[in-house]
mmJSON file of the N, C-alpha and C atoms, coordinates in Angstrom:
{"data_MODEL":{"atom_site":{
"group_PDB":["ATOM","ATOM","ATOM","ATOM","ATOM","ATOM","ATOM","ATOM","ATOM","ATOM","ATOM","ATOM","ATOM","ATOM","ATOM","ATOM","ATOM","ATOM","ATOM","ATOM","ATOM","ATOM","ATOM","ATOM","ATOM","ATOM","ATOM","ATOM","ATOM","ATOM","ATOM","ATOM","ATOM","ATOM","ATOM","ATOM","ATOM","ATOM","ATOM","ATOM","ATOM","ATOM","ATOM","ATOM","ATOM","ATOM","ATOM","ATOM","ATOM","ATOM","ATOM","ATOM","ATOM","ATOM","ATOM","ATOM","ATOM","ATOM","ATOM","ATOM","ATOM","ATOM","ATOM","ATOM","ATOM","ATOM","ATOM","ATOM","ATOM","ATOM","ATOM","ATOM","ATOM","ATOM","ATOM","ATOM","ATOM","ATOM","ATOM","ATOM","ATOM","ATOM","ATOM","ATOM","ATOM","ATOM","ATOM","ATOM","ATOM","ATOM","ATOM","ATOM","ATOM","ATOM","ATOM","ATOM","ATOM","ATOM","ATOM","ATOM","ATOM","ATOM","ATOM","ATOM","ATOM","ATOM","ATOM","ATOM","ATOM","ATOM","ATOM","ATOM","ATOM","ATOM","ATOM","ATOM","ATOM","ATOM","ATOM","ATOM","ATOM","ATOM","ATOM","ATOM","ATOM","ATOM","ATOM","ATOM","ATOM","ATOM","ATOM","ATOM","ATOM","ATOM","ATOM","ATOM","ATOM","ATOM","ATOM","ATOM","ATOM","ATOM","ATOM","ATOM","ATOM","ATOM","ATOM","ATOM","ATOM","ATOM","ATOM","ATOM","ATOM","ATOM","ATOM","ATOM","ATOM","ATOM","ATOM","ATOM","ATOM","ATOM","ATOM","ATOM","ATOM","ATOM","ATOM","ATOM","ATOM","ATOM","ATOM","ATOM","ATOM","ATOM","ATOM","ATOM","ATOM","ATOM","ATOM","ATOM","ATOM","ATOM","ATOM","ATOM","ATOM","ATOM","ATOM","ATOM","ATOM","ATOM","ATOM","ATOM","ATOM","ATOM","ATOM","ATOM","ATOM","ATOM","ATOM","ATOM","ATOM","ATOM","ATOM","ATOM","ATOM","ATOM","ATOM","ATOM","ATOM","ATOM","ATOM","ATOM","ATOM","ATOM","ATOM","ATOM","ATOM","ATOM","ATOM"],
"id":[1,2,3,4,5,6,7,8,9,10,11,12,13,14,15,16,17,18,19,20,21,22,23,24,25,26,27,28,29,30,31,32,33,34,35,36,37,38,39,40,41,42,43,44,45,46,47,48,49,50,51,52,53,54,55,56,57,58,59,60,61,62,63,64,65,66,67,68,69,70,71,72,73,74,75,76,77,78,79,80,81,82,83,84,85,86,87,88,89,90,91,92,93,94,95,96,97,98,99,100,101,102,103,104,105,106,107,108,109,110,111,112,113,114,115,116,117,118,119,120,121,122,123,124,125,126,127,128,129,130,131,132,133,134,135,136,137,138,139,140,141,142,143,144,145,146,147,148,149,150,151,152,153,154,155,156,157,158,159,160,161,162,163,164,165,166,167,168,169,170,171,172,173,174,175,176,177,178,179,180,181,182,183,184,185,186,187,188,189,190,191,192,193,194,195,196,197,198,199,200,201,202,203,204,205,206,207,208,209,210,211,212,213,214,215,216,217,218,219],
"type_symbol":["N","C","C","N","C","C","N","C","C","N","C","C","N","C","C","N","C","C","N","C","C","N","C","C","N","C","C","N","C","C","N","C","C","N","C","C","N","C","C","N","C","C","N","C","C","N","C","C","N","C","C","N","C","C","N","C","C","N","C","C","N","C","C","N","C","C","N","C","C","N","C","C","N","C","C","N","C","C","N","C","C","N","C","C","N","C","C","N","C","C","N","C","C","N","C","C","N","C","C","N","C","C","N","C","C","N","C","C","N","C","C","N","C","C","N","C","C","N","C","C","N","C","C","N","C","C","N","C","C","N","C","C","N","C","C","N","C","C","N","C","C","N","C","C","N","C","C","N","C","C","N","C","C","N","C","C","N","C","C","N","C","C","N","C","C","N","C","C","N","C","C","N","C","C","N","C","C","N","C","C","N","C","C","N","C","C","N","C","C","N","C","C","N","C","C","N","C","C","N","C","C","N","C","C","N","C","C","N","C","C","N","C","C","N","C","C","N","C","C"],
"label_atom_id":["N","CA","C","N","CA","C","N","CA","C","N","CA","C","N","CA","C","N","CA","C","N","CA","C","N","CA","C","N","CA","C","N","CA","C","N","CA","C","N","CA","C","N","CA","C","N","CA","C","N","CA","C","N","CA","C","N","CA","C","N","CA","C","N","CA","C","N","CA","C","N","CA","C","N","CA","C","N","CA","C","N","CA","C","N","CA","C","N","CA","C","N","CA","C","N","CA","C","N","CA","C","N","CA","C","N","CA","C","N","CA","C","N","CA","C","N","CA","C","N","CA","C","N","CA","C","N","CA","C","N","CA","C","N","CA","C","N","CA","C","N","CA","C","N","CA","C","N","CA","C","N","CA","C","N","CA","C","N","CA","C","N","CA","C","N","CA","C","N","CA","C","N","CA","C","N","CA","C","N","CA","C","N","CA","C","N","CA","C","N","CA","C","N","CA","C","N","CA","C","N","CA","C","N","CA","C","N","CA","C","N","CA","C","N","CA","C","N","CA","C","N","CA","C","N","CA","C","N","CA","C","N","CA","C","N","CA","C","N","CA","C","N","CA","C","N","CA","C","N","CA","C","N","CA","C"],
"label_alt_id":[null,null,null,null,null,null,null,null,null,null,null,null,null,null,null,null,null,null,null,null,null,null,null,null,null,null,null,null,null,null,null,null,null,null,null,null,null,null,null,null,null,null,null,null,null,null,null,null,null,null,null,null,null,null,null,null,null,null,null,null,null,null,null,null,null,null,null,null,null,null,null,null,null,null,null,null,null,null,null,null,null,null,null,null,null,null,null,null,null,null,null,null,null,null,null,null,null,null,null,null,null,null,null,null,null,null,null,null,null,null,null,null,null,null,null,null,null,null,null,null,null,null,null,null,null,null,null,null,null,null,null,null,null,null,null,null,null,null,null,null,null,null,null,null,null,null,null,null,null,null,null,null,null,null,null,null,null,null,null,null,null,null,null,null,null,null,null,null,null,null,null,null,null,null,null,null,null,null,null,null,null,null,null,null,null,null,null,null,null,null,null,null,null,null,null,null,null,null,null,null,null,null,null,null,null,null,null,null,null,null,null,null,null,null,null,null,null,null,null],
"label_comp_id":["MET","MET","MET","THR","THR","THR","ASP","ASP","ASP","PRO","PRO","PRO","ARG","ARG","ARG","ASN","ASN","ASN","ALA","ALA","ALA","ALA","ALA","ALA","THR","THR","THR","ALA","ALA","ALA","ALA","ALA","ALA","ARG","ARG","ARG","ILE","ILE","ILE","ASP","ASP","ASP","ALA","ALA","ALA","ALA","ALA","ALA","LEU","LEU","LEU","ASP","ASP","ASP","ALA","ALA","ALA","VAL","VAL","VAL","LEU","LEU","LEU","ARG","ARG","ARG","ARG","ARG","ARG","ASP","ASP","ASP","THR","THR","THR","ALA","ALA","ALA","ILE","ILE","ILE","ILE","ILE","ILE","ASN","ASN","ASN","GLU","GLU","GLU","ARG","ARG","ARG","THR","THR","THR","HIS","HIS","HIS","GLY","GLY","GLY","GLU","GLU","GLU","LEU","LEU","LEU","GLY","GLY","GLY","ILE","ILE","ILE","MET","MET","MET","PRO","PRO","PRO","ILE","ILE","ILE","GLY","GLY","GLY","GLY","GLY","GLY","LEU","LEU","LEU","ALA","ALA","ALA","ALA","ALA","ALA","GLU","GLU","GLU","ALA","ALA","ALA","LYS","LYS","LYS","ARG","ARG","ARG","LYS","LYS","LYS","PRO","PRO","PRO","VAL","VAL","VAL","VAL","VAL","VAL","PHE","PHE","PHE","VAL","VAL","VAL","ARG","ARG","ARG","PRO","PRO","PRO","PRO","PRO","PRO","VAL","VAL","VAL","GLU","GLU","GLU","ALA","ALA","ALA","ALA","ALA","ALA","SER","SER","SER","ALA","ALA","ALA","PRO","PRO","PRO","HIS","HIS","HIS","PRO","PRO","PRO","SER","SER","SER","GLN","GLN","GLN","GLN","GLN","GLN","TRP","TRP","TRP","ARG","ARG","ARG"],
"label_asym_id":["A","A","A","A","A","A","A","A","A","A","A","A","A","A","A","A","A","A","A","A","A","A","A","A","A","A","A","A","A","A","A","A","A","A","A","A","A","A","A","A","A","A","A","A","A","A","A","A","A","A","A","A","A","A","A","A","A","A","A","A","A","A","A","A","A","A","A","A","A","A","A","A","A","A","A","A","A","A","A","A","A","A","A","A","A","A","A","A","A","A","A","A","A","A","A","A","A","A","A","A","A","A","A","A","A","A","A","A","A","A","A","A","A","A","A","A","A","A","A","A","A","A","A","A","A","A","A","A","A","A","A","A","A","A","A","A","A","A","A","A","A","A","A","A","A","A","A","A","A","A","A","A","A","A","A","A","A","A","A","A","A","A","A","A","A","A","A","A","A","A","A","A","A","A","A","A","A","A","A","A","A","A","A","A","A","A","A","A","A","A","A","A","A","A","A","A","A","A","A","A","A","A","A","A","A","A","A","A","A","A","A","A","A","A","A","A","A","A","A"],
"label_entity_id":["1","1","1","1","1","1","1","1","1","1","1","1","1","1","1","1","1","1","1","1","1","1","1","1","1","1","1","1","1","1","1","1","1","1","1","1","1","1","1","1","1","1","1","1","1","1","1","1","1","1","1","1","1","1","1","1","1","1","1","1","1","1","1","1","1","1","1","1","1","1","1","1","1","1","1","1","1","1","1","1","1","1","1","1","1","1","1","1","1","1","1","1","1","1","1","1","1","1","1","1","1","1","1","1","1","1","1","1","1","1","1","1","1","1","1","1","1","1","1","1","1","1","1","1","1","1","1","1","1","1","1","1","1","1","1","1","1","1","1","1","1","1","1","1","1","1","1","1","1","1","1","1","1","1","1","1","1","1","1","1","1","1","1","1","1","1","1","1","1","1","1","1","1","1","1","1","1","1","1","1","1","1","1","1","1","1","1","1","1","1","1","1","1","1","1","1","1","1","1","1","1","1","1","1","1","1","1","1","1","1","1","1","1","1","1","1","1","1","1"],
"label_seq_id":[1,1,1,2,2,2,3,3,3,4,4,4,5,5,5,6,6,6,7,7,7,8,8,8,9,9,9,10,10,10,11,11,11,12,12,12,13,13,13,14,14,14,15,15,15,16,16,16,17,17,17,18,18,18,19,19,19,20,20,20,21,21,21,22,22,22,23,23,23,24,24,24,25,25,25,26,26,26,27,27,27,28,28,28,29,29,29,30,30,30,31,31,31,32,32,32,33,33,33,34,34,34,35,35,35,36,36,36,37,37,37,38,38,38,39,39,39,40,40,40,41,41,41,42,42,42,43,43,43,44,44,44,45,45,45,46,46,46,47,47,47,48,48,48,49,49,49,50,50,50,51,51,51,52,52,52,53,53,53,54,54,54,55,55,55,56,56,56,57,57,57,58,58,58,59,59,59,60,60,60,61,61,61,62,62,62,63,63,63,64,64,64,65,65,65,66,66,66,67,67,67,68,68,68,69,69,69,70,70,70,71,71,71,72,72,72,73,73,73],
"pdbx_PDB_ins_code":[null,null,null,null,null,null,null,null,null,null,null,null,null,null,null,null,null,null,null,null,null,null,null,null,null,null,null,null,null,null,null,null,null,null,null,null,null,null,null,null,null,null,null,null,null,null,null,null,null,null,null,null,null,null,null,null,null,null,null,null,null,null,null,null,null,null,null,null,null,null,null,null,null,null,null,null,null,null,null,null,null,null,null,null,null,null,null,null,null,null,null,null,null,null,null,null,null,null,null,null,null,null,null,null,null,null,null,null,null,null,null,null,null,null,null,null,null,null,null,null,null,null,null,null,null,null,null,null,null,null,null,null,null,null,null,null,null,null,null,null,null,null,null,null,null,null,null,null,null,null,null,null,null,null,null,null,null,null,null,null,null,null,null,null,null,null,null,null,null,null,null,null,null,null,null,null,null,null,null,null,null,null,null,null,null,null,null,null,null,null,null,null,null,null,null,null,null,null,null,null,null,null,null,null,null,null,null,null,null,null,null,null,null,null,null,null,null,null,null],
"Cartn_x":[-1.976,-3.526,-3.976,-4.371,-4.701,-6.351,-6.458,-8.289,-8.664,-10.093,-10.92,-11.202,-11.746,-11.613,-10.523,-9.231,-8.48,-8.211,-8.631,-8.63,-9.726,-11.033,-11.741,-11.395,-10.916,-10.739,-9.862,-8.68,-8.019,-8.488,-9.237,-9.993,-10.828,-11.491,-12.273,-11.073,-9.977,-9.181,-8.597,-8.226,-7.798,-8.85,-9.582,-10.551,-11.145,-11.245,-11.252,-9.883,-8.806,-7.443,-7.532,-8.249,-8.418,-9.605,-10.391,-11.38,-11.006,-10.221,-9.577,-8.66,-7.851,-6.855,-7.67,-9.042,-9.825,-10.37,-10.839,-10.78,-10.471,-9.172,-7.859,-7.21,-7.711,-6.892,-8.101,-9.11,-10.404,-10.319,-9.943,-9.703,-8.785,-7.549,-6.654,-6.744,-7.459,-7.821,-8.657,-9.812,-10.833,-10.088,-9.016,-7.988,-7.389,-6.537,-5.713,-6.571,-7.666,-8.274,-9.159,-8.93,-9.866,-8.605,-7.157,-5.983,-5.441,-5.428,-5.19,-6.258,-7.199,-8.476,-8.083,-9.127,-9.44,-8.022,-7.662,-6.591,-6.503,-5.378,-5.762,-6.613,-7.192,-7.831,-6.505,-5.684,-4.0,-3.445,-3.202,-2.981,-1.73,-0.667,0.287,1.684,2.286,3.085,4.737,4.917,6.308,7.553,8.225,9.567,10.568,11.431,12.371,13.393,13.661,14.73,15.824,16.549,18.346,18.819,20.086,20.929,21.428,22.547,23.304,24.705,25.342,26.794,27.502,28.637,29.172,30.414,31.372,32.592,33.837,34.324,35.032,37.05,37.712,39.082,39.426,40.85,41.577,42.536,42.714,43.475,45.632,45.879,47.112,48.479,49.661,50.542,50.971,51.921,52.553,54.445,54.645,55.67,55.784,54.833,55.593,56.201,56.194,56.751,56.106,56.074,54.847,54.739,53.602,53.412,54.113,54.621,55.178,54.675,53.389,52.89,52.601,53.05,53.273,54.311,55.535,56.806,56.884,57.328,57.482,58.652,59.802,61.191,62.139],
"Cartn_y":[17.655,17.497,16.182,15.796,14.428,14.17,12.91,12.964,12.258,13.066,12.191,11.318,10.628,8.551,8.062,8.667,7.817,8.123,9.236,9.462,8.296,8.585,7.764,6.135,6.127,4.279,4.011,4.627,4.513,4.595,5.712,5.476,4.308,3.24,2.393,1.186,1.5,0.316,0.266,1.824,1.59,1.136,1.435,1.157,-0.265,-1.301,-2.448,-3.273,-2.854,-3.009,-3.161,-1.808,-1.978,-2.878,-3.137,-4.228,-5.683,-5.778,-7.102,-7.432,-6.185,-6.233,-6.679,-5.588,-5.852,-7.603,-7.729,-9.126,-9.812,-10.082,-11.142,-10.991,-9.602,-9.659,-10.033,-10.165,-10.254,-12.082,-12.443,-14.011,-14.272,-13.824,-14.295,-14.422,-13.118,-13.034,-14.389,-14.619,-15.408,-16.824,-17.491,-18.457,-18.494,-17.055,-17.419,-17.335,-16.31,-16.98,-18.357,-18.741,-20.463,-21.344,-20.779,-21.702,-21.667,-20.175,-19.614,-19.615,-19.344,-18.844,-17.394,-17.485,-15.52,-15.288,-14.211,-13.318,-12.933,-13.123,-13.328,-11.986,-11.489,-10.331,-9.401,-9.63,-8.795,-8.502,-9.319,-9.116,-10.528,-10.715,-11.685,-11.151,-11.818,-11.825,-11.004,-10.047,-9.593,-9.825,-10.683,-10.8,-9.64,-9.611,-8.388,-8.871,-7.533,-7.026,-7.68,-8.806,-8.459,-7.981,-7.248,-7.357,-8.538,-8.574,-9.454,-9.005,-10.443,-10.425,-10.197,-9.242,-8.906,-9.109,-10.244,-10.131,-9.226,-8.956,-7.566,-8.369,-8.336,-8.752,-7.772,-8.376,-7.431,-6.681,-5.701,-5.143,-5.842,-5.968,-6.436,-5.545,-5.63,-4.863,-5.477,-4.732,-4.477,-4.847,-4.306,-4.679,-5.606,-6.142,-7.374,-8.399,-9.217,-10.267,-11.606,-12.61,-13.568,-14.489,-15.075,-15.735,-17.38,-18.03,-19.115,-20.236,-19.74,-21.131,-20.845,-19.617,-19.353,-19.908,-20.297,-20.282,-21.623,-21.796,-23.837,-23.884,-22.98,-23.617,-23.896],
"Cartn_z":[-28.368,-27.51,-27.91,-26.811,-26.664,-27.275,-27.244,-27.939,-26.784,-27.071,-25.264,-25.564,-26.895,-27.076,-26.332,-26.705,-25.806,-24.31,-23.838,-22.167,-21.443,-22.193,-22.006,-21.896,-23.011,-23.109,-22.129,-21.936,-21.056,-19.625,-18.952,-17.585,-17.748,-18.744,-18.486,-18.435,-19.449,-18.881,-17.415,-16.844,-15.501,-14.179,-14.91,-14.025,-14.072,-15.16,-15.359,-14.488,-14.42,-13.637,-12.572,-12.316,-10.719,-9.737,-10.783,-10.496,-10.44,-11.667,-11.195,-10.113,-9.828,-8.768,-7.164,-7.145,-6.172,-5.963,-6.94,-7.157,-6.961,-7.074,-6.932,-5.504,-4.934,-3.586,-2.688,-2.913,-2.362,-1.984,-3.004,-3.653,-2.623,-2.974,-1.851,-0.194,-0.364,1.786,2.08,1.943,1.548,1.556,0.641,0.5,1.936,2.1,3.405,4.69,4.784,6.05,5.894,5.192,5.172,5.305,4.974,5.266,7.077,7.402,8.722,9.541,9.453,10.249,10.556,11.695,12.086,12.571,12.853,13.274,14.325,15.279,17.381,17.089,18.271,19.187,19.096,19.926,19.836,18.723,17.953,16.796,16.103,15.65,15.932,16.667,17.572,18.198,17.635,17.463,17.14,17.369,16.593,16.991,17.404,18.379,18.005,17.248,16.595,15.256,16.068,15.312,15.648,14.517,14.713,13.894,13.238,12.201,11.71,12.524,12.703,13.277,11.847,12.351,10.873,11.359,10.556,10.412,10.394,11.374,10.787,10.987,10.174,9.824,10.115,11.402,11.937,10.941,11.143,10.391,10.141,8.844,8.636,8.568,9.064,9.152,8.401,7.262,6.121,6.721,7.099,7.716,8.576,9.365,10.06,9.644,10.466,9.606,9.633,8.655,8.254,9.541,9.578,11.271,10.784,12.09,11.504,10.548,10.558,10.507,8.634,8.359,6.748,6.003,7.335,6.328,6.521,4.72,5.036,4.72,4.365,4.118,5.536],
"occupancy":[1.0,1.0,1.0,1.0,1.0,1.0,1.0,1.0,1.0,1.0,1.0,1.0,1.0,1.0,1.0,1.0,1.0,1.0,1.0,1.0,1.0,1.0,1.0,1.0,1.0,1.0,1.0,1.0,1.0,1.0,1.0,1.0,1.0,1.0,1.0,1.0,1.0,1.0,1.0,1.0,1.0,1.0,1.0,1.0,1.0,1.0,1.0,1.0,1.0,1.0,1.0,1.0,1.0,1.0,1.0,1.0,1.0,1.0,1.0,1.0,1.0,1.0,1.0,1.0,1.0,1.0,1.0,1.0,1.0,1.0,1.0,1.0,1.0,1.0,1.0,1.0,1.0,1.0,1.0,1.0,1.0,1.0,1.0,1.0,1.0,1.0,1.0,1.0,1.0,1.0,1.0,1.0,1.0,1.0,1.0,1.0,1.0,1.0,1.0,1.0,1.0,1.0,1.0,1.0,1.0,1.0,1.0,1.0,1.0,1.0,1.0,1.0,1.0,1.0,1.0,1.0,1.0,1.0,1.0,1.0,1.0,1.0,1.0,1.0,1.0,1.0,1.0,1.0,1.0,1.0,1.0,1.0,1.0,1.0,1.0,1.0,1.0,1.0,1.0,1.0,1.0,1.0,1.0,1.0,1.0,1.0,1.0,1.0,1.0,1.0,1.0,1.0,1.0,1.0,1.0,1.0,1.0,1.0,1.0,1.0,1.0,1.0,1.0,1.0,1.0,1.0,1.0,1.0,1.0,1.0,1.0,1.0,1.0,1.0,1.0,1.0,1.0,1.0,1.0,1.0,1.0,1.0,1.0,1.0,1.0,1.0,1.0,1.0,1.0,1.0,1.0,1.0,1.0,1.0,1.0,1.0,1.0,1.0,1.0,1.0,1.0,1.0,1.0,1.0,1.0,1.0,1.0,1.0,1.0,1.0,1.0,1.0,1.0,1.0,1.0,1.0,1.0,1.0,1.0],
"B_iso_or_equiv":[0.0,0.0,0.0,0.0,0.0,0.0,0.0,0.0,0.0,0.0,0.0,0.0,0.0,0.0,0.0,0.0,0.0,0.0,0.0,0.0,0.0,0.0,0.0,0.0,0.0,0.0,0.0,0.0,0.0,0.0,0.0,0.0,0.0,0.0,0.0,0.0,0.0,0.0,0.0,0.0,0.0,0.0,0.0,0.0,0.0,0.0,0.0,0.0,0.0,0.0,0.0,0.0,0.0,0.0,0.0,0.0,0.0,0.0,0.0,0.0,0.0,0.0,0.0,0.0,0.0,0.0,0.0,0.0,0.0,0.0,0.0,0.0,0.0,0.0,0.0,0.0,0.0,0.0,0.0,0.0,0.0,0.0,0.0,0.0,0.0,0.0,0.0,0.0,0.0,0.0,0.0,0.0,0.0,0.0,0.0,0.0,0.0,0.0,0.0,0.0,0.0,0.0,0.0,0.0,0.0,0.0,0.0,0.0,0.0,0.0,0.0,0.0,0.0,0.0,0.0,0.0,0.0,0.0,0.0,0.0,0.0,0.0,0.0,0.0,0.0,0.0,0.0,0.0,0.0,0.0,0.0,0.0,0.0,0.0,0.0,0.0,0.0,0.0,0.0,0.0,0.0,0.0,0.0,0.0,0.0,0.0,0.0,0.0,0.0,0.0,0.0,0.0,0.0,0.0,0.0,0.0,0.0,0.0,0.0,0.0,0.0,0.0,0.0,0.0,0.0,0.0,0.0,0.0,0.0,0.0,0.0,0.0,0.0,0.0,0.0,0.0,0.0,0.0,0.0,0.0,0.0,0.0,0.0,0.0,0.0,0.0,0.0,0.0,0.0,0.0,0.0,0.0,0.0,0.0,0.0,0.0,0.0,0.0,0.0,0.0,0.0,0.0,0.0,0.0,0.0,0.0,0.0,0.0,0.0,0.0,0.0,0.0,0.0,0.0,0.0,0.0,0.0,0.0,0.0],
"pdbx_formal_charge":[null,null,null,null,null,null,null,null,null,null,null,null,null,null,null,null,null,null,null,null,null,null,null,null,null,null,null,null,null,null,null,null,null,null,null,null,null,null,null,null,null,null,null,null,null,null,null,null,null,null,null,null,null,null,null,null,null,null,null,null,null,null,null,null,null,null,null,null,null,null,null,null,null,null,null,null,null,null,null,null,null,null,null,null,null,null,null,null,null,null,null,null,null,null,null,null,null,null,null,null,null,null,null,null,null,null,null,null,null,null,null,null,null,null,null,null,null,null,null,null,null,null,null,null,null,null,null,null,null,null,null,null,null,null,null,null,null,null,null,null,null,null,null,null,null,null,null,null,null,null,null,null,null,null,null,null,null,null,null,null,null,null,null,null,null,null,null,null,null,null,null,null,null,null,null,null,null,null,null,null,null,null,null,null,null,null,null,null,null,null,null,null,null,null,null,null,null,null,null,null,null,null,null,null,null,null,null,null,null,null,null,null,null,null,null,null,null,null,null],
"auth_seq_id":[1,1,1,2,2,2,3,3,3,4,4,4,5,5,5,6,6,6,7,7,7,8,8,8,9,9,9,10,10,10,11,11,11,12,12,12,13,13,13,14,14,14,15,15,15,16,16,16,17,17,17,18,18,18,19,19,19,20,20,20,21,21,21,22,22,22,23,23,23,24,24,24,25,25,25,26,26,26,27,27,27,28,28,28,29,29,29,30,30,30,31,31,31,32,32,32,33,33,33,34,34,34,35,35,35,36,36,36,37,37,37,38,38,38,39,39,39,40,40,40,41,41,41,42,42,42,43,43,43,44,44,44,45,45,45,46,46,46,47,47,47,48,48,48,49,49,49,50,50,50,51,51,51,52,52,52,53,53,53,54,54,54,55,55,55,56,56,56,57,57,57,58,58,58,59,59,59,60,60,60,61,61,61,62,62,62,63,63,63,64,64,64,65,65,65,66,66,66,67,67,67,68,68,68,69,69,69,70,70,70,71,71,71,72,72,72,73,73,73],
"auth_comp_id":["MET","MET","MET","THR","THR","THR","ASP","ASP","ASP","PRO","PRO","PRO","ARG","ARG","ARG","ASN","ASN","ASN","ALA","ALA","ALA","ALA","ALA","ALA","THR","THR","THR","ALA","ALA","ALA","ALA","ALA","ALA","ARG","ARG","ARG","ILE","ILE","ILE","ASP","ASP","ASP","ALA","ALA","ALA","ALA","ALA","ALA","LEU","LEU","LEU","ASP","ASP","ASP","ALA","ALA","ALA","VAL","VAL","VAL","LEU","LEU","LEU","ARG","ARG","ARG","ARG","ARG","ARG","ASP","ASP","ASP","THR","THR","THR","ALA","ALA","ALA","ILE","ILE","ILE","ILE","ILE","ILE","ASN","ASN","ASN","GLU","GLU","GLU","ARG","ARG","ARG","THR","THR","THR","HIS","HIS","HIS","GLY","GLY","GLY","GLU","GLU","GLU","LEU","LEU","LEU","GLY","GLY","GLY","ILE","ILE","ILE","MET","MET","MET","PRO","PRO","PRO","ILE","ILE","ILE","GLY","GLY","GLY","GLY","GLY","GLY","LEU","LEU","LEU","ALA","ALA","ALA","ALA","ALA","ALA","GLU","GLU","GLU","ALA","ALA","ALA","LYS","LYS","LYS","ARG","ARG","ARG","LYS","LYS","LYS","PRO","PRO","PRO","VAL","VAL","VAL","VAL","VAL","VAL","PHE","PHE","PHE","VAL","VAL","VAL","ARG","ARG","ARG","PRO","PRO","PRO","PRO","PRO","PRO","VAL","VAL","VAL","GLU","GLU","GLU","ALA","ALA","ALA","ALA","ALA","ALA","SER","SER","SER","ALA","ALA","ALA","PRO","PRO","PRO","HIS","HIS","HIS","PRO","PRO","PRO","SER","SER","SER","GLN","GLN","GLN","GLN","GLN","GLN","TRP","TRP","TRP","ARG","ARG","ARG"],
"auth_asym_id":["A","A","A","A","A","A","A","A","A","A","A","A","A","A","A","A","A","A","A","A","A","A","A","A","A","A","A","A","A","A","A","A","A","A","A","A","A","A","A","A","A","A","A","A","A","A","A","A","A","A","A","A","A","A","A","A","A","A","A","A","A","A","A","A","A","A","A","A","A","A","A","A","A","A","A","A","A","A","A","A","A","A","A","A","A","A","A","A","A","A","A","A","A","A","A","A","A","A","A","A","A","A","A","A","A","A","A","A","A","A","A","A","A","A","A","A","A","A","A","A","A","A","A","A","A","A","A","A","A","A","A","A","A","A","A","A","A","A","A","A","A","A","A","A","A","A","A","A","A","A","A","A","A","A","A","A","A","A","A","A","A","A","A","A","A","A","A","A","A","A","A","A","A","A","A","A","A","A","A","A","A","A","A","A","A","A","A","A","A","A","A","A","A","A","A","A","A","A","A","A","A","A","A","A","A","A","A","A","A","A","A","A","A","A","A","A","A","A","A"],
"auth_atom_id":["N","CA","C","N","CA","C","N","CA","C","N","CA","C","N","CA","C","N","CA","C","N","CA","C","N","CA","C","N","CA","C","N","CA","C","N","CA","C","N","CA","C","N","CA","C","N","CA","C","N","CA","C","N","CA","C","N","CA","C","N","CA","C","N","CA","C","N","CA","C","N","CA","C","N","CA","C","N","CA","C","N","CA","C","N","CA","C","N","CA","C","N","CA","C","N","CA","C","N","CA","C","N","CA","C","N","CA","C","N","CA","C","N","CA","C","N","CA","C","N","CA","C","N","CA","C","N","CA","C","N","CA","C","N","CA","C","N","CA","C","N","CA","C","N","CA","C","N","CA","C","N","CA","C","N","CA","C","N","CA","C","N","CA","C","N","CA","C","N","CA","C","N","CA","C","N","CA","C","N","CA","C","N","CA","C","N","CA","C","N","CA","C","N","CA","C","N","CA","C","N","CA","C","N","CA","C","N","CA","C","N","CA","C","N","CA","C","N","CA","C","N","CA","C","N","CA","C","N","CA","C","N","CA","C","N","CA","C","N","CA","C","N","CA","C","N","CA","C","N","CA","C","N","CA","C"],
"pdbx_PDB_model_num":[1,1,1,1,1,1,1,1,1,1,1,1,1,1,1,1,1,1,1,1,1,1,1,1,1,1,1,1,1,1,1,1,1,1,1,1,1,1,1,1,1,1,1,1,1,1,1,1,1,1,1,1,1,1,1,1,1,1,1,1,1,1,1,1,1,1,1,1,1,1,1,1,1,1,1,1,1,1,1,1,1,1,1,1,1,1,1,1,1,1,1,1,1,1,1,1,1,1,1,1,1,1,1,1,1,1,1,1,1,1,1,1,1,1,1,1,1,1,1,1,1,1,1,1,1,1,1,1,1,1,1,1,1,1,1,1,1,1,1,1,1,1,1,1,1,1,1,1,1,1,1,1,1,1,1,1,1,1,1,1,1,1,1,1,1,1,1,1,1,1,1,1,1,1,1,1,1,1,1,1,1,1,1,1,1,1,1,1,1,1,1,1,1,1,1,1,1,1,1,1,1,1,1,1,1,1,1,1,1,1,1,1,1,1,1,1,1,1,1]
}}}
């Protein structure tokens, strides 16, 4: 069974941490607003998502002869 004093202390600690996070977020938001200005009414323009170009190596045939550039004799 947990001690009610520990639960109360934990609740106060959680509330204090939440208050610190809210204060820090407000400070960051004010600083960002000061540096970048207000947000456009329609929001920011979103760029179209692009798929990465994936290099696919052609399959190598085991029974094929080596390429002439690979023969050095």
